[in-house]
Backbone as JSON Lines, residues from 0, in Angstrom:
{"i":0,"aa":"M","n":[-13.77,12.15,-106.07],"ca":[-14.45,11.24,-106.98],"c":[-13.75,9.89,-106.99]}
{"i":1,"aa":"F","n":[-12.41,9.89,-106.91],"ca":[-11.68,8.64,-106.94],"c":[-12.07,7.73,-105.78]}
{"i":2,"aa":"L","n":[-12.17,8.31,-104.57],"ca":[-12.53,7.51,-103.4],"c":[-13.93,6.94,-103.52]}
{"i":3,"aa":"K","n":[-14.87,7.75,-104.02],"ca":[-16.23,7.25,-104.23],"c":[-16.22,6.11,-105.24]}
{"i":4,"aa":"H","n":[-15.47,6.28,-106.32],"ca":[-15.4,5.26,-107.35],"c":[-14.76,3.98,-106.79]}
{"i":5,"aa":"F","n":[-13.73,4.12,-105.97],"ca":[-13.06,2.97,-105.37],"c":[-14.03,2.22,-104.45]}
{"i":6,"aa":"A","n":[-14.74,2.95,-103.59],"ca":[-15.69,2.32,-102.68],"c":[-16.81,1.64,-103.47]}
{"i":7,"aa":"F","n":[-17.23,2.26,-104.54],"ca":[-18.25,1.68,-105.4],"c":[-17.77,0.36,-105.99]}
{"i":8,"aa":"K","n":[-16.57,0.36,-106.56],"ca":[-16.02,-0.87,-107.17],"c":[-15.84,-1.97,-106.12]}
{"i":9,"aa":"K","n":[-15.4,-1.58,-104.92],"ca":[-15.19,-2.55,-103.85],"c":[-16.5,-3.25,-103.48]}
{"i":10,"aa":"N","n":[-17.6,-2.5,-103.46],"ca":[-18.89,-3.06,-103.09],"c":[-19.67,-3.63,-104.26]}
{"i":11,"aa":"L","n":[-19.2,-3.37,-105.47],"ca":[-19.9,-3.82,-106.66],"c":[-20.11,-5.32,-106.68]}
{"i":12,"aa":"S","n":[-19.1,-6.08,-106.26],"ca":[-19.2,-7.53,-106.33],"c":[-20.34,-8.07,-105.47]}
{"i":13,"aa":"K","n":[-20.66,-7.4,-104.36],"ca":[-21.77,-7.84,-103.51],"c":[-23.1,-7.8,-104.25]}
{"i":14,"aa":"F","n":[-23.23,-6.85,-105.14],"ca":[-24.52,-6.6,-105.77],"c":[-24.53,-6.87,-107.28]}
{"i":15,"aa":"S","n":[-23.43,-7.35,-107.83],"ca":[-23.33,-7.52,-109.28],"c":[-24.21,-8.64,-109.82]}
{"i":16,"aa":"L","n":[-24.63,-9.55,-108.98],"ca":[-25.46,-10.66,-109.44],"c":[-26.95,-10.35,-109.41]}
{"i":17,"aa":"I","n":[-27.33,-9.18,-108.9],"ca":[-28.74,-8.79,-108.87],"c":[-29.13,-8.34,-110.27]}
{"i":18,"aa":"F","n":[-30.16,-8.96,-110.83],"ca":[-30.62,-8.57,-112.15],"c":[-31.12,-7.13,-112.12]}
{"i":19,"aa":"T","n":[-30.73,-6.35,-113.13],"ca":[-31.18,-4.97,-113.24],"c":[-31.04,-4.51,-114.69]}
{"i":20,"aa":"H","n":[-31.82,-3.49,-115.03],"ca":[-31.69,-2.84,-116.33],"c":[-30.74,-1.65,-116.25]}
{"i":21,"aa":"L","n":[-30.2,-1.36,-115.06],"ca":[-29.25,-0.26,-114.89],"c":[-27.89,-0.62,-115.48]}
{"i":22,"aa":"T","n":[-27.26,0.35,-116.09],"ca":[-25.89,0.16,-116.55],"c":[-24.94,0.41,-115.38]}
{"i":23,"aa":"E","n":[-23.68,0.07,-115.54],"ca":[-22.69,0.34,-114.49],"c":[-22.59,1.84,-114.22]}
{"i":24,"aa":"D","n":[-22.63,2.65,-115.27],"ca":[-22.58,4.11,-115.1],"c":[-23.78,4.62,-114.32]}
{"i":25,"aa":"E","n":[-24.95,4.05,-114.57],"ca":[-26.15,4.47,-113.85],"c":[-26.07,4.06,-112.38]}
{"i":26,"aa":"K","n":[-25.55,2.89,-112.1],"ca":[-25.36,2.47,-110.7],"c":[-24.4,3.43,-109.99]}
{"i":27,"aa":"L","n":[-23.32,3.78,-110.66],"ca":[-22.35,4.71,-110.09],"c":[-22.99,6.09,-109.88]}
{"i":28,"aa":"K","n":[-23.81,6.54,-110.81],"ca":[-24.49,7.83,-110.69],"c":[-25.41,7.83,-109.47]}
{"i":29,"aa":"L","n":[-26.19,6.76,-109.27],"ca":[-27.07,6.68,-108.1],"c":[-26.25,6.71,-106.81]}
{"i":30,"aa":"Y","n":[-25.16,5.97,-106.81],"ca":[-24.27,5.94,-105.65],"c":[-23.71,7.34,-105.37]}
{"i":31,"aa":"N","n":[-23.2,8.01,-106.4],"ca":[-22.62,9.34,-106.24],"c":[-23.66,10.37,-105.8]}
{"i":32,"aa":"L","n":[-24.84,10.32,-106.39],"ca":[-25.88,11.28,-106.0],"c":[-26.31,11.07,-104.55]}
{"i":33,"aa":"S","n":[-26.54,9.83,-104.16],"ca":[-26.99,9.58,-102.78],"c":[-25.88,9.87,-101.77]}
{"i":34,"aa":"S","n":[-24.64,9.63,-102.13],"ca":[-23.55,9.9,-101.19],"c":[-23.23,11.4,-101.1]}
{"i":35,"aa":"S","n":[-23.73,12.2,-102.05],"ca":[-23.47,13.65,-102.03],"c":[-24.43,14.41,-101.12]}
{"i":36,"aa":"L","n":[-25.45,13.75,-100.61],"ca":[-26.45,14.41,-99.78],"c":[-25.93,14.7,-98.39]}
{"i":37,"aa":"S","n":[-26.59,15.59,-97.69],"ca":[-26.18,15.91,-96.33],"c":[-26.6,14.79,-95.37]}
{"i":38,"aa":"Q","n":[-26.01,14.82,-94.21],"ca":[-26.25,13.77,-93.22],"c":[-27.73,13.7,-92.84]}
{"i":39,"aa":"G","n":[-28.22,12.47,-92.73],"ca":[-29.59,12.24,-92.31],"c":[-30.63,12.52,-93.38]}
{"i":40,"aa":"S","n":[-30.23,12.47,-94.63],"ca":[-31.15,12.75,-95.73],"c":[-32.19,11.65,-95.91]}
{"i":41,"aa":"V","n":[-33.29,12.02,-96.55],"ca":[-34.37,11.1,-96.87],"c":[-34.34,10.85,-98.37]}
{"i":42,"aa":"I","n":[-34.14,9.59,-98.74],"ca":[-34.09,9.17,-100.15],"c":[-35.27,8.24,-100.38]}
{"i":43,"aa":"V","n":[-36.03,8.48,-101.44],"ca":[-37.16,7.63,-101.78],"c":[-36.9,7.01,-103.14]}
{"i":44,"aa":"E","n":[-37.17,5.73,-103.24],"ca":[-37.07,5.03,-104.52],"c":[-38.43,4.44,-104.85]}
{"i":45,"aa":"L","n":[-38.95,4.77,-106.02],"ca":[-40.21,4.21,-106.48],"c":[-39.91,3.15,-107.53]}
{"i":46,"aa":"G","n":[-40.21,1.91,-107.2],"ca":[-39.93,0.79,-108.1],"c":[-38.63,0.11,-107.73]}
{"i":47,"aa":"S","n":[-38.62,-0.62,-106.66],"ca":[-37.39,-1.2,-106.12],"c":[-37.07,-2.59,-106.68]}
{"i":48,"aa":"Y","n":[-38.05,-3.27,-107.23],"ca":[-37.89,-4.55,-107.93],"c":[-37.05,-5.54,-107.13]}
{"i":49,"aa":"L","n":[-35.87,-5.91,-107.62],"ca":[-35.03,-6.91,-106.95],"c":[-33.97,-6.3,-106.05]}
{"i":50,"aa":"G","n":[-33.87,-4.98,-106.02],"ca":[-32.99,-4.32,-105.07],"c":[-31.65,-3.85,-105.59]}
{"i":51,"aa":"A","n":[-31.39,-3.92,-106.87],"ca":[-30.09,-3.46,-107.39],"c":[-29.92,-1.96,-107.18]}
{"i":52,"aa":"S","n":[-30.85,-1.17,-107.69],"ca":[-30.74,0.28,-107.52],"c":[-30.84,0.66,-106.04]}
{"i":53,"aa":"S","n":[-31.68,-0.04,-105.3],"ca":[-31.81,0.21,-103.86],"c":[-30.46,0.05,-103.16]}
{"i":54,"aa":"S","n":[-29.73,-0.98,-103.55],"ca":[-28.43,-1.27,-102.93],"c":[-27.43,-0.16,-103.2]}
{"i":55,"aa":"F","n":[-27.39,0.37,-104.42],"ca":[-26.44,1.42,-104.74],"c":[-26.84,2.75,-104.12]}
{"i":56,"aa":"L","n":[-28.13,3.0,-104.02],"ca":[-28.58,4.19,-103.29],"c":[-28.19,4.06,-101.81]}
{"i":57,"aa":"A","n":[-28.36,2.87,-101.25],"ca":[-28.04,2.64,-99.84],"c":[-26.53,2.69,-99.58]}
{"i":58,"aa":"L","n":[-25.73,2.22,-100.52],"ca":[-24.27,2.33,-100.37],"c":[-23.87,3.79,-100.24]}
{"i":59,"aa":"G","n":[-24.49,4.66,-101.04],"ca":[-24.21,6.09,-100.93],"c":[-24.76,6.67,-99.64]}
{"i":60,"aa":"A","n":[-25.97,6.24,-99.27],"ca":[-26.61,6.74,-98.04],"c":[-25.82,6.38,-96.8]}
{"i":61,"aa":"K","n":[-25.11,5.29,-96.87],"ca":[-24.28,4.83,-95.74],"c":[-23.25,5.9,-95.35]}
{"i":62,"aa":"H","n":[-22.72,6.63,-96.33],"ca":[-21.69,7.65,-96.08],"c":[-22.22,8.83,-95.28]}
{"i":63,"aa":"N","n":[-23.5,9.13,-95.4],"ca":[-24.04,10.29,-94.71],"c":[-25.16,9.92,-93.74]}
{"i":64,"aa":"K","n":[-25.17,8.65,-93.35],"ca":[-26.15,8.17,-92.37],"c":[-27.58,8.54,-92.77]}
{"i":65,"aa":"S","n":[-27.88,8.31,-94.02],"ca":[-29.21,8.6,-94.56],"c":[-30.0,7.31,-94.7]}
{"i":66,"aa":"N","n":[-31.27,7.44,-95.05],"ca":[-32.12,6.27,-95.23],"c":[-32.74,6.28,-96.61]}
{"i":67,"aa":"V","n":[-32.91,5.08,-97.16],"ca":[-33.57,4.89,-98.44],"c":[-34.91,4.23,-98.16]}
{"i":68,"aa":"Y","n":[-35.98,4.9,-98.56],"ca":[-37.33,4.38,-98.39],"c":[-37.75,3.78,-99.72]}
{"i":69,"aa":"C","n":[-37.77,2.46,-99.79],"ca":[-38.06,1.74,-101.03],"c":[-39.55,1.46,-101.12]}
{"i":70,"aa":"V","n":[-40.17,1.89,-102.21],"ca":[-41.6,1.77,-102.39],"c":[-41.87,0.9,-103.6]}
{"i":71,"aa":"D","n":[-42.63,-0.17,-103.39],"ca":[-42.95,-1.09,-104.48],"c":[-44.07,-2.02,-104.01]}
{"i":72,"aa":"T","n":[-44.77,-2.61,-104.95],"ca":[-45.72,-3.67,-104.59],"c":[-45.0,-5.01,-104.52]}
{"i":73,"aa":"W","n":[-43.87,-5.07,-105.2],"ca":[-43.09,-6.3,-105.37],"c":[-43.95,-7.42,-105.97]}
{"i":74,"aa":"Q","n":[-44.87,-7.03,-106.83],"ca":[-45.7,-7.99,-107.55],"c":[-45.41,-7.96,-109.06]}
{"i":75,"aa":"N","n":[-44.38,-7.21,-109.45],"ca":[-44.01,-7.08,-110.87],"c":[-45.13,-6.53,-111.73]}
{"i":76,"aa":"D","n":[-45.91,-5.62,-111.17],"ca":[-47.06,-5.06,-111.88],"c":[-46.68,-4.45,-113.23]}
{"i":77,"aa":"E","n":[-45.5,-3.85,-113.3],"ca":[-45.1,-3.13,-114.51],"c":[-43.97,-3.84,-115.28]}
{"i":78,"aa":"M","n":[-43.63,-5.05,-114.86],"ca":[-42.49,-5.74,-115.49],"c":[-42.96,-6.64,-116.62]}
{"i":79,"aa":"S","n":[-42.17,-6.7,-117.68],"ca":[-42.52,-7.48,-118.86],"c":[-42.45,-8.98,-118.62]}
{"i":80,"aa":"E","n":[-41.76,-9.41,-117.58],"ca":[-41.63,-10.85,-117.32],"c":[-42.88,-11.48,-116.73]}
{"i":81,"aa":"G","n":[-43.85,-10.67,-116.35],"ca":[-45.09,-11.19,-115.81],"c":[-45.15,-11.08,-114.29]}
{"i":82,"aa":"L","n":[-46.33,-11.31,-113.77],"ca":[-46.56,-11.16,-112.34],"c":[-45.85,-12.24,-111.53]}
{"i":83,"aa":"R","n":[-45.2,-11.82,-110.45],"ca":[-44.62,-12.72,-109.46],"c":[-44.19,-11.88,-108.27]}
{"i":84,"aa":"D","n":[-44.22,-12.48,-107.11],"ca":[-43.85,-11.77,-105.9],"c":[-42.33,-11.81,-105.75]}
{"i":85,"aa":"T","n":[-41.69,-10.64,-105.77],"ca":[-40.23,-10.56,-105.7],"c":[-39.74,-9.99,-104.37]}
{"i":86,"aa":"Y","n":[-40.64,-9.84,-103.41],"ca":[-40.27,-9.2,-102.14],"c":[-39.18,-9.96,-101.4]}
{"i":87,"aa":"S","n":[-39.27,-11.28,-101.32],"ca":[-38.24,-12.04,-100.6],"c":[-36.88,-11.93,-101.3]}
{"i":88,"aa":"E","n":[-36.88,-11.86,-102.64],"ca":[-35.63,-11.66,-103.38],"c":[-35.05,-10.28,-103.08]}
{"i":89,"aa":"F","n":[-35.91,-9.28,-103.03],"ca":[-35.48,-7.92,-102.69],"c":[-34.82,-7.91,-101.32]}
{"i":90,"aa":"L","n":[-35.46,-8.5,-100.33],"ca":[-34.9,-8.53,-98.97],"c":[-33.57,-9.26,-98.93]}
{"i":91,"aa":"R","n":[-33.48,-10.37,-99.62],"ca":[-32.22,-11.14,-99.66],"c":[-31.12,-10.34,-100.35]}
{"i":92,"aa":"N","n":[-31.44,-9.71,-101.46],"ca":[-30.44,-8.97,-102.24],"c":[-29.95,-7.72,-101.51]}
{"i":93,"aa":"T","n":[-30.79,-7.11,-100.72],"ca":[-30.42,-5.86,-100.04],"c":[-29.94,-6.09,-98.61]}
{"i":94,"aa":"K","n":[-29.86,-7.32,-98.19],"ca":[-29.48,-7.62,-96.8],"c":[-28.17,-6.95,-96.37]}
{"i":95,"aa":"P","n":[-27.11,-6.91,-97.21],"ca":[-25.86,-6.26,-96.77],"c":[-26.0,-4.76,-96.45]}
{"i":96,"aa":"V","n":[-27.04,-4.11,-96.98],"ca":[-27.24,-2.68,-96.72],"c":[-28.6,-2.41,-96.08]}
{"i":97,"aa":"S","n":[-29.19,-3.44,-95.51],"ca":[-30.56,-3.32,-94.99],"c":[-30.67,-2.3,-93.85]}
{"i":98,"aa":"K","n":[-29.57,-1.98,-93.2],"ca":[-29.57,-0.98,-92.13],"c":[-30.0,0.39,-92.67]}
{"i":99,"aa":"Y","n":[-29.81,0.63,-93.95],"ca":[-30.1,1.93,-94.56],"c":[-31.36,1.91,-95.42]}
{"i":100,"aa":"I","n":[-32.07,0.78,-95.42],"ca":[-33.25,0.63,-96.27],"c":[-34.49,0.37,-95.42]}
{"i":101,"aa":"E","n":[-35.56,1.07,-95.77],"ca":[-36.86,0.81,-95.15],"c":[-37.87,0.55,-96.27]}
{"i":102,"aa":"P","n":[-38.29,-0.71,-96.43],"ca":[-39.26,-1.01,-97.49],"c":[-40.68,-0.58,-97.11]}
{"i":103,"aa":"H","n":[-41.41,-0.11,-98.11],"ca":[-42.83,0.23,-97.96],"c":[-43.57,-0.47,-99.09]}
{"i":104,"aa":"R","n":[-44.33,-1.51,-98.71],"ca":[-44.97,-2.34,-99.72],"c":[-46.39,-1.86,-100.0]}
{"i":105,"aa":"G","n":[-46.64,-1.53,-101.25],"ca":[-47.95,-1.07,-101.68],"c":[-47.83,-0.21,-102.92]}
{"i":106,"aa":"L","n":[-48.96,0.31,-103.36],"ca":[-48.95,1.21,-104.51],"c":[-48.32,2.53,-104.11]}
{"i":107,"aa":"S","n":[-47.52,3.06,-104.98],"ca":[-46.79,4.3,-104.71],"c":[-47.7,5.43,-104.25]}
{"i":108,"aa":"I","n":[-48.8,5.63,-104.96],"ca":[-49.68,6.75,-104.62],"c":[-50.34,6.54,-103.26]}
{"i":109,"aa":"D","n":[-50.57,5.3,-102.87],"ca":[-51.13,5.03,-101.54],"c":[-50.11,5.25,-100.44]}
{"i":110,"aa":"I","n":[-48.87,4.84,-100.68],"ca":[-47.79,5.04,-99.69],"c":[-47.54,6.53,-99.51]}
{"i":111,"aa":"A","n":[-47.59,7.29,-100.6],"ca":[-47.32,8.74,-100.54],"c":[-48.28,9.46,-99.6]}
{"i":112,"aa":"I","n":[-49.51,9.03,-99.55],"ca":[-50.51,9.7,-98.71],"c":[-50.06,9.73,-97.25]}
{"i":113,"aa":"H","n":[-49.44,8.64,-96.79],"ca":[-49.07,8.52,-95.38],"c":[-47.59,8.81,-95.11]}
{"i":114,"aa":"F","n":[-46.82,9.09,-96.16],"ca":[-45.39,9.36,-95.99],"c":[-45.23,10.79,-95.47]}
{"i":115,"aa":"D","n":[-44.68,10.95,-94.26],"ca":[-44.68,12.26,-93.61],"c":[-43.32,12.93,-93.52]}
{"i":116,"aa":"K","n":[-42.38,12.5,-94.34],"ca":[-41.04,13.1,-94.31],"c":[-40.84,13.99,-95.54]}
{"i":117,"aa":"K","n":[-40.02,15.02,-95.4],"ca":[-39.62,15.82,-96.54],"c":[-38.45,15.11,-97.23]}
{"i":118,"aa":"I","n":[-38.44,15.1,-98.54],"ca":[-37.54,14.27,-99.33],"c":[-36.36,15.08,-99.88]}
{"i":119,"aa":"D","n":[-35.15,14.51,-99.73],"ca":[-33.92,15.11,-100.27],"c":[-33.56,14.56,-101.65]}
{"i":120,"aa":"M","n":[-34.01,13.34,-101.94],"ca":[-33.73,12.72,-103.25],"c":[-34.82,11.7,-103.52]}
{"i":121,"aa":"I","n":[-35.29,11.68,-104.77],"ca":[-36.27,10.68,-105.17],"c":[-35.86,10.09,-106.51]}
{"i":122,"aa":"F","n":[-35.97,8.77,-106.61],"ca":[-35.62,8.03,-107.82],"c":[-36.88,7.36,-108.35]}
{"i":123,"aa":"F","n":[-37.31,7.79,-109.53],"ca":[-38.49,7.22,-110.18],"c":[-38.06,6.11,-111.12]}
{"i":124,"aa":"D","n":[-38.44,4.89,-110.8],"ca":[-38.13,3.75,-111.66],"c":[-39.25,2.71,-111.59]}
{"i":125,"aa":"G","n":[-40.47,3.21,-111.56],"ca":[-41.64,2.34,-111.48],"c":[-42.26,2.16,-112.85]}
{"i":126,"aa":"G","n":[-43.54,2.46,-112.94],"ca":[-44.25,2.33,-114.21],"c":[-43.75,3.32,-115.24]}
{"i":127,"aa":"H","n":[-44.09,3.05,-116.5],"ca":[-43.57,3.85,-117.59],"c":[-44.65,4.58,-118.39]}
{"i":128,"aa":"S","n":[-45.91,4.24,-118.16],"ca":[-46.97,4.93,-118.89],"c":[-47.08,6.35,-118.38]}
{"i":129,"aa":"Y","n":[-47.6,7.23,-119.21],"ca":[-47.77,8.62,-118.8],"c":[-48.63,8.7,-117.54]}
{"i":130,"aa":"E","n":[-49.72,7.97,-117.51],"ca":[-50.64,8.02,-116.38],"c":[-49.97,7.6,-115.07]}
{"i":131,"aa":"T","n":[-49.18,6.54,-115.12],"ca":[-48.51,6.05,-113.92],"c":[-47.43,7.02,-113.45]}
{"i":132,"aa":"V","n":[-46.59,7.48,-114.36],"ca":[-45.51,8.4,-114.0],"c":[-46.1,9.71,-113.48]}
{"i":133,"aa":"K","n":[-47.13,10.2,-114.14],"ca":[-47.77,11.46,-113.73],"c":[-48.4,11.31,-112.35]}
{"i":134,"aa":"S","n":[-49.07,10.2,-112.09],"ca":[-49.69,10.04,-110.77],"c":[-48.62,9.9,-109.69]}
{"i":135,"aa":"D","n":[-47.51,9.23,-109.99],"ca":[-46.4,9.15,-109.03],"c":[-45.83,10.54,-108.77]}
{"i":136,"aa":"W","n":[-45.6,11.32,-109.84],"ca":[-45.06,12.67,-109.69],"c":[-46.01,13.53,-108.85]}
{"i":137,"aa":"D","n":[-47.29,13.49,-109.16],"ca":[-48.27,14.3,-108.44],"c":[-48.34,13.91,-106.96]}
{"i":138,"aa":"A","n":[-48.19,12.64,-106.67],"ca":[-48.28,12.16,-105.28],"c":[-47.05,12.51,-104.46]}
{"i":139,"aa":"W","n":[-45.87,12.45,-105.08],"ca":[-44.61,12.6,-104.33],"c":[-43.98,13.98,-104.43]}
{"i":140,"aa":"S","n":[-44.18,14.71,-105.49],"ca":[-43.49,15.99,-105.66],"c":[-43.79,17.02,-104.57]}
{"i":141,"aa":"P","n":[-44.98,17.06,-103.98],"ca":[-45.19,18.03,-102.89],"c":[-44.33,17.77,-101.65]}
{"i":142,"aa":"K","n":[-43.74,16.6,-101.57],"ca":[-42.91,16.24,-100.41],"c":[-41.43,16.56,-100.63]}
{"i":143,"aa":"L","n":[-41.08,17.1,-101.8],"ca":[-39.69,17.4,-102.12],"c":[-39.25,18.71,-101.5]}
{"i":144,"aa":"K","n":[-38.06,18.72,-100.93],"ca":[-37.47,19.94,-100.4],"c":[-36.92,20.79,-101.55]}
{"i":145,"aa":"I","n":[-36.81,22.08,-101.32],"ca":[-36.07,22.93,-102.27],"c":[-34.63,22.43,-102.26]}
{"i":146,"aa":"G","n":[-34.05,22.27,-103.43],"ca":[-32.68,21.75,-103.53],"c":[-32.59,20.25,-103.57]}
{"i":147,"aa":"S","n":[-33.73,19.57,-103.56],"ca":[-33.7,18.11,-103.6],"c":[-33.37,17.62,-105.01]}
{"i":148,"aa":"L","n":[-32.88,16.39,-105.06],"ca":[-32.54,15.75,-106.33],"c":[-33.72,14.9,-106.81]}
{"i":149,"aa":"V","n":[-34.04,15.01,-108.08],"ca":[-35.02,14.13,-108.7],"c":[-34.32,13.36,-109.81]}
{"i":150,"aa":"V","n":[-34.57,12.06,-109.85],"ca":[-33.91,11.19,-110.83],"c":[-34.98,10.31,-111.48]}
{"i":151,"aa":"F","n":[-34.91,10.21,-112.79],"ca":[-35.84,9.36,-113.54],"c":[-35.04,8.37,-114.37]}
{"i":152,"aa":"H","n":[-35.4,7.11,-114.29],"ca":[-34.79,6.09,-115.14],"c":[-35.71,5.84,-116.32]}
{"i":153,"aa":"D","n":[-35.16,5.33,-117.4],"ca":[-35.88,4.93,-118.61],"c":[-36.38,6.1,-119.45]}
{"i":154,"aa":"I","n":[-35.76,7.27,-119.29],"ca":[-36.16,8.42,-120.11],"c":[-35.76,8.22,-121.57]}
{"i":155,"aa":"G","n":[-34.81,7.34,-121.82],"ca":[-34.33,7.1,-123.18],"c":[-35.34,6.42,-124.08]}
{"i":156,"aa":"W","n":[-36.29,5.7,-123.51],"ca":[-37.23,4.95,-124.35],"c":[-38.69,5.07,-123.93]}
{"i":157,"aa":"A","n":[-38.96,5.43,-122.68],"ca":[-40.34,5.44,-122.18],"c":[-40.99,6.79,-122.43]}
{"i":158,"aa":"D","n":[-41.94,6.84,-123.34],"ca":[-42.59,8.09,-123.7],"c":[-43.31,8.73,-122.52]}
{"i":159,"aa":"G","n":[-43.87,7.92,-121.62],"ca":[-44.54,8.46,-120.45],"c":[-43.59,9.2,-119.54]}
{"i":160,"aa":"V","n":[-42.4,8.64,-119.35],"ca":[-41.37,9.29,-118.53],"c":[-40.95,10.6,-119.2]}
{"i":161,"aa":"K","n":[-40.68,10.57,-120.48],"ca":[-40.27,11.77,-121.22],"c":[-41.3,12.88,-121.09]}
{"i":162,"aa":"K","n":[-42.57,12.54,-121.27],"ca":[-43.63,13.55,-121.26],"c":[-43.75,14.19,-119.87]}
{"i":163,"aa":"V","n":[-43.74,13.4,-118.81],"ca":[-43.85,13.96,-117.46],"c":[-42.64,14.83,-117.15]}
{"i":164,"aa":"V","n":[-41.45,14.37,-117.5],"ca":[-40.25,15.17,-117.25],"c":[-40.32,16.49,-118.01]}
{"i":165,"aa":"N","n":[-40.66,16.44,-119.27],"ca":[-40.71,17.66,-120.08],"c":[-41.79,18.63,-119.62]}
{"i":166,"aa":"E","n":[-42.97,18.13,-119.3],"ca":[-44.1,19.0,-118.97],"c":[-44.14,19.42,-117.5]}
{"i":167,"aa":"N","n":[-43.79,18.52,-116.59],"ca":[-44.02,18.77,-115.17],"c":[-42.76,18.96,-114.33]}
{"i":168,"aa":"V","n":[-41.69,18.3,-114.71],"ca":[-40.49,18.29,-113.87],"c":[-39.52,19.39,-114.28]}
{"i":169,"aa":"E","n":[-39.15,19.4,-115.52],"ca":[-38.1,20.32,-115.99],"c":[-38.38,21.79,-115.66]}
{"i":170,"aa":"P","n":[-39.62,22.27,-115.75],"ca":[-39.86,23.68,-115.38],"c":[-39.56,24.01,-113.92]}
{"i":171,"aa":"L","n":[-39.49,22.99,-113.06],"ca":[-39.25,23.21,-111.63],"c":[-37.78,23.07,-111.24]}
{"i":172,"aa":"L","n":[-36.92,22.79,-112.22],"ca":[-35.53,22.48,-111.91],"c":[-34.61,23.68,-112.09]}
{"i":173,"aa":"L","n":[-33.67,23.78,-111.17],"ca":[-32.61,24.78,-111.24],"c":[-31.64,24.41,-112.36]}
{"i":174,"aa":"K","n":[-31.28,23.12,-112.39],"ca":[-30.42,22.59,-113.45],"c":[-30.69,21.1,-113.56]}
{"i":175,"aa":"H","n":[-30.3,20.53,-114.69],"ca":[-30.5,19.1,-114.9],"c":[-29.44,18.55,-115.84]}
{"i":176,"aa":"E","n":[-29.3,17.23,-115.8],"ca":[-28.4,16.51,-116.7],"c":[-29.1,15.25,-117.15]}
{"i":177,"aa":"Q","n":[-28.57,14.67,-118.22],"ca":[-29.18,13.45,-118.75],"c":[-28.12,12.59,-119.41]}
{"i":178,"aa":"S","n":[-28.21,11.3,-119.17],"ca":[-27.43,10.32,-119.93],"c":[-28.4,9.69,-120.92]}
{"i":179,"aa":"S","n":[-28.01,8.63,-121.56],"ca":[-28.89,8.04,-122.56],"c":[-30.22,7.54,-121.97]}
{"i":180,"aa":"N","n":[-30.22,7.1,-120.73],"ca":[-31.44,6.53,-120.17],"c":[-31.78,7.0,-118.75]}
{"i":181,"aa":"M","n":[-31.02,7.98,-118.25],"ca":[-31.29,8.5,-116.91],"c":[-31.26,10.03,-116.94]}
{"i":182,"aa":"Y","n":[-32.15,10.62,-116.16],"ca":[-32.31,12.08,-116.1],"c":[-32.27,12.47,-114.63]}
{"i":183,"aa":"W","n":[-31.54,13.54,-114.28],"ca":[-31.52,14.0,-112.9],"c":[-31.37,15.52,-112.87]}
{"i":184,"aa":"G","n":[-31.93,16.1,-111.8],"ca":[-31.87,17.54,-111.66],"c":[-32.14,17.96,-110.23]}
{"i":185,"aa":"I","n":[-32.03,19.27,-110.01],"ca":[-32.19,19.86,-108.67],"c":[-33.4,20.77,-108.68]}
{"i":186,"aa":"I","n":[-34.3,20.56,-107.72],"ca":[-35.49,21.38,-107.58],"c":[-35.11,22.78,-107.1]}
{"i":187,"aa":"K","n":[-35.67,23.81,-107.79],"ca":[-35.38,25.2,-107.38],"c":[-36.38,25.67,-106.33]}
């Protein structure tokens, strides 16, 4: 754990200026979870925004030669700041780890239809309404491997996230943990 934490702190300065709602502990958790996967794992992130969480997932993926598939419209469809295209900011912010990132631009449910890989880890950080989270879960969950990690951000305040996790996700998990605003578990 010390070495992972040291590597995380060393790389933190590269990505500390990227705006995010993630706490430092949440960034470290994403890094630790993605770096714990086996070599060549498939990591999917729904809702990549400006690339902060993508960068920490990719820093972990770097250790096991894995890839992070970032899915977003990059139009700020679900962001309170209003509509704007953030794709160029995402590319600029993730450039230091771009070798481990493959962006997929479009609606999550549309990208899922054509995504043909089995998933080792998925991070849900897109929309927060029940309908959006449920449609994302329904579209992506059939692609999860047994033993894969599922992670949800904003469980601390988003009722839609809470409801989907409680009704649809938790019954499928071998075990799970939760911090104040992040939830993660292992598919049985």
